[in-house]
C-alpha positions in Angstrom: 0.0 0.0 -0.1 1.3 3.4 -0.9 2.4 5.6 1.9 -0.1 8.3 0.9 -2.9 5.8 1.3 -1.7 5.0 4.8 -1.5 8.8 5.6 -5.0 9.2 4.2 -6.4 6.5 6.2 -4.9 7.7 9.5 -6.0 11.2 9.0 -9.7 10.1 8.6 -9.6 7.4 11.4 -11.2 9.6 14.0 -13.9 10.9 11.4 -14.6 7.5 10.6 -15.4 6.5 14.3 -17.7 9.6 14.5 -19.5 8.6 11.4 -19.9 5.0 12.7 -21.4 6.4 15.9 -23.7 8.7 14.0 -24.9 6.0 11.6 -25.5 3.6 14.7 -27.5 6.3 16.5 -29.7 7.1 13.4 -30.5 3.3 13.1 -31.6 3.0 16.7 -33.9 6.0 16.0 -35.5 4.7 12.7 -34.8 1.0 13.4 -34.2 0.0 9.8 -33.4 1.8 6.6 -31.5 2.3 3.3 -28.3 4.3 3.2 -30.5 7.3 2.1 -32.8 6.9 5.2 -30.0 6.5 7.5 -28.3 9.7 6.0 -31.2 11.6 6.4 -31.9 10.5 10.0 -28.2 11.1 10.9 -27.9 14.6 9.2 -25.0 13.2 7.1 -24.4 13.2 3.2 -25.4 10.0 1.5 -21.8 9.3 0.5 -20.7 9.5 4.1 -22.9 6.8 5.0 -22.6 4.3 2.1 -19.0 4.2 2.4 -19.2 3.2 6.1 -21.9 0.5 5.9 -19.5 -2.2 4.8 -17.3 -1.5 7.7 -20.1 -1.7 10.2 -21.4 -4.9 8.6 -17.8 -6.3 8.7 -17.5 -5.6 12.5 -21.0 -7.2 13.1 -22.6 -4.0 14.1 -25.4 -3.8 11.5 -26.9 -6.4 9.1 -28.9 -6.5 6.0 -32.5 -7.3 6.5 -34.4 -6.5 3.5 -34.3 -4.8 0.1 -36.6 -1.9 -1.1 -37.2 0.1 -4.3 -35.3 3.4 -4.1 -37.7 6.3 -4.6 -34.8 8.2 -6.3 -33.4 5.7 -8.6 -36.1 3.1 -8.9 -33.5 0.4 -8.2 -33.4 -2.2 -5.4 -31.4 -1.0 -2.4 -30.4 -2.9 0.6 -32.3 -2.2 4.0 -30.1 -2.1 7.1 -30.6 -2.5 10.8 -28.6 -3.0 13.9 -27.3 -6.6 14.6 -29.6 -7.5 17.6 -27.1 -10.2 18.6 -24.5 -7.5 18.8 -26.5 -4.6 20.2 -25.5 -4.8 23.9 -22.1 -4.2 23.0 -23.1 -1.1 21.0 -24.8 0.8 23.8 
C-alpha cells in the first residue's frame, strides 16, 4: 500500500469513528433503513453513510434485513438494521 494511502487512512480514522457512531444512533432511531434513510436520520451526506456501511457490517454492528425500491433511482437497495445479537455491545 502506498504511504499516501496510509496517511490518508490515518487522517480520517477519528472521523470514521464519529461517522460510525452517528450511523448507529440513526439506526437506533429509525430501526431500519436504506443508506438514504440513514443519512437523512443522521444528518449526514449519503456518501458519508454508504462508504461506512460495509465497515459496520464487517464488524458485526449492522446487518442486511431486506431490500426495497429506491424512490430516487427506482433500483433495489439494501435495508439495514442494527445486529440484535451485537446490540448490547453497542450501547
